[in-house]
N, C-alpha and C positions, 0 to 999 in steps of 0.2 A: 524519803524523797522518791517520787515516782520517776522511773527511768524514762528518758526521752528516746524511745525506740526509733522514731523517725530520724532523729539526728544521728544515732549510732549506725543504723543500716545505710542511710544516705552517705555518711562519711566513709564507711568501709568500702561500699561499692564504687563510689566516686573516686576514692583514692586509688583503687586497683586500676580503674580505667585510665585515670590521669597518668599514673606511673607507667603503665604499659605504653601509652602514647608518647610520653617523654623519652622512654628508652629507645623509641624508633628513630630519634635524632642521631643516635650513635650506633644502634644495632638493630637489625631485623634478621630473621632466620634466612630469608632469601631476598634477592633483589626483587622488589615488588613490581617492577616494570619488565622483568625478564620473561620472555615468552618461550615456551617449550611445548610444541604441539604433540610431542610424543607422550606427554603426561596430562593432557587436557582432560578436565572433568573427572579427575580422580577423587574418590571418596576420602573422607578423613582417615589418616593412618599415622603411624609413628613418625614418618618423614614430613608429612603435611598435616598438621593438627586439625585444620579445618577444610582440608581438601584443596583442589585446584579449580580454576575457573575455565571458561571456554577457550582461553589462550594459553592454558598451562601455567598460569601465574599462581603463586602461593597465596591463598586467600588470607591466612593468618597474617602474613607480612603486609598485605594490603589493608587489612583491618587495623593494624597498628599504625601505619602511615596515614590512613584515612582518618583515624581518631585524632591524630596530631593536627591535621588540616582543619577538621571540624571544630576541635576545641580552641585552636588559635583564633579562628574566625569568630567563634562565639564569644571568646574572652574580649577581643578588641571591640566587637560590636557592643557588648554590654558595658564595657568600660567607657566607650565614647558616648553611648546613649545616657548612661548614668551621670556622667560629667555634665553633658549639655542639659539634661533634664533637671539636675541639681541646681544649676545656675538659674535656669528659666523659672523653675518652681519656687525657689527662694525669693526671686525678684517679684514674681506675681503674688505670692502669698503675703509677703511682708509689706510691700509697697501698696498693694491693692489699687483701687480706683481705675484710672485709664490704663495704667501699666498692666494690671491684671486682666483687664478686658481685652487689650491688644494681644497679649501673649496667649491667653486661653482661646481666643478666636483662631489664631494661627494653629494652635495645637488641635483644635476641633477640626480644622481643615485637613491637617495631616492625617488625623485619625479616620477621616472619611474615605481615604484612598485604600482600596484592598491591597494586600501585600503583593499579589500577583501583578497588579497594574504598576506598582512601584518598581518591581523587578524588571518588567518589560521596558519601562521608561529608562531605567538606569542602564539596561543593556544597549538601548538605542544611543544613549548619550556617551557612555564610557566604553562600550564594546562588551562582549560577553566574557568577562573575567571575574576572578574572585573579588576584585575591587568594586565591580558593579553590584555584586551581591552584598558586599559590606555596606555600600551606600544605601541600598534598598532596605536592609535590615536596620541600619542606624536610624533612618527616617521613621521606620515602622515602630521602633522601640522608644524613641524619645518621648512621645506623649504620655506613656505610662509612668515613667519616672518623674516627669514634670508634675503630674497630678499627685503623686505620692509626696513629693517635696512641698508642693503648694499647700496641701492639707496640713502637713506638719508645721510649716511656717505660720499659717493662720492660727494654729493651735497655740503656738508659743509666743507670738509677737506681743501679746498683752500680758505675758507672765511677769511675775514680780522681779525676777532677775534681769529681764529686759528693761523694765522701767528704771531699775537701779543703774544699769549701764548708761541709759540716756541721761540720767541726772549727773553721772560722772563725766559726761561729754563724749561718750563713745559714738562713732559714726555708724552709718548703715552697714558698711563692709565688715566692720569688727563685730557688730551685733549678729549679723546673719551667719558669717562664716566661722567666727570664733566661739560664739555662744549658742546659737540655734542649731547649726549644722551638727555639732557633736551629739546633741540630744536626739537627732534624727538618724544618726549613723546605724544603730541596730536595725531600724526599719529599712534603711537603704541597703544594708548588707543582705538581709534575708530576701528582699525583693530582687537584688542583683543575682543571687544564687538561683532563684527560681527563673530569672531571666535567662540564665545560661541554658537551662533545659529547654526553654521555648526557642532560644536562638539556634540550638543544635537541631531541634525538630524542624524549624523553618529552613535552615540550611540544607538539611537532608531532603526536604520536599522540593526546594528550588533546584538542587542538584539532580534529583530524580527527573525533573521536567526539563533538564538541560540548560538551566539558567544559573547554575552555581559553579562549583569548582570543575574545571574542564580537564579532560585527559591530556597528558598521561598521568597527571596528579590524581591519586586515588581519593575517593570520597564515598562514604557509606551510602548516601543517596544515589550516587551514580552507579555504585555496585548493585543496588537493588534494581535499577533500570536495566542494567546489562544482564541480570540474571533471570528476568521475567520469562524469557523464551525457553529457559532450561529448567523451569521449576519442577516439572514432573520427571525429567531425566536426571537432574542433579539438584535435589532440593537443598543441599547444604550450601550451594552457591548463593541462594536467596536468604536462607535462614540465618547465616552468619552475620551479615550487615544488619538485618532486621532485628535480631536479638540484641546486638550491641547498641543500636539506636534506642531500643526500648529500655535497656538497662541504664543507659546514660541519662535519658530523660527522666526516668523514675528516680534515679539516684540523686540528681540535682534538685528535683522537686521535693523529695523527702528531706534532703539536707536544708533546703530553704524553709520548709514548714517547721522542721526541727529547730532551726535558729529562731524563727518567729516565736515558737513556744518557749524556748529557752530565755529569750529576752523579755517575753511577756508583752510584746508590743503588737501593734496592728499596722498593716501596710496594705497598699492597694494591690489589686491583682493585675499582673502584666498581661498585655494582649498577646 
């Protein structure tokens, strides 16, 4: 049997980053918001593994806490979008007709808005907090999951086991959520894992532009923004968050593709 290297590498790298982020709930080497101007912009050493930033804060501690914030936001975004997209997609694909037409026109409308516009709109409505970013990313991700589940529901709604359930008197809810949904679970799982990588990348981009997680809470994207003026004097300041963003995105993408290959299914590509 051929080894699924994508699944292995993605799982290992992703597990290391997730564990590191979870540990930050109970322990970090230094207070990630504690400033000490006497040690500002120190290069990596035995005391500060990734050096210090322009305020003398330990970069590794901020990377750990920033990963926690980014992963939590990505997890809740993907969970919410997958749940909403699952319901909408199953309704549209199984019922068809006018229901499908209405749902898909709404989805097409949502898809037509660029992510940056949604972020700006949510900032205006909710204020510039992590909740506004969550709302923007949620709206941005729902269409992809809706299309994935709609395609699956259309594929299975005429299957033999569905007709058998109809003969036995099963209703719409039982057929879609008890019989069709479990058959789509592998595709939904792999799409959701890839969605995590896209959500983390989107959160980092929004935070870099100042529309994401706000100070004093650390964020990898915000750390990149703060480091750009010091790139030539203290390159470790920018490289640390940049490398962790790259590793996390690649890890979840490899894990999602590995799961897709493992299950042998096909799913849609997330925006």
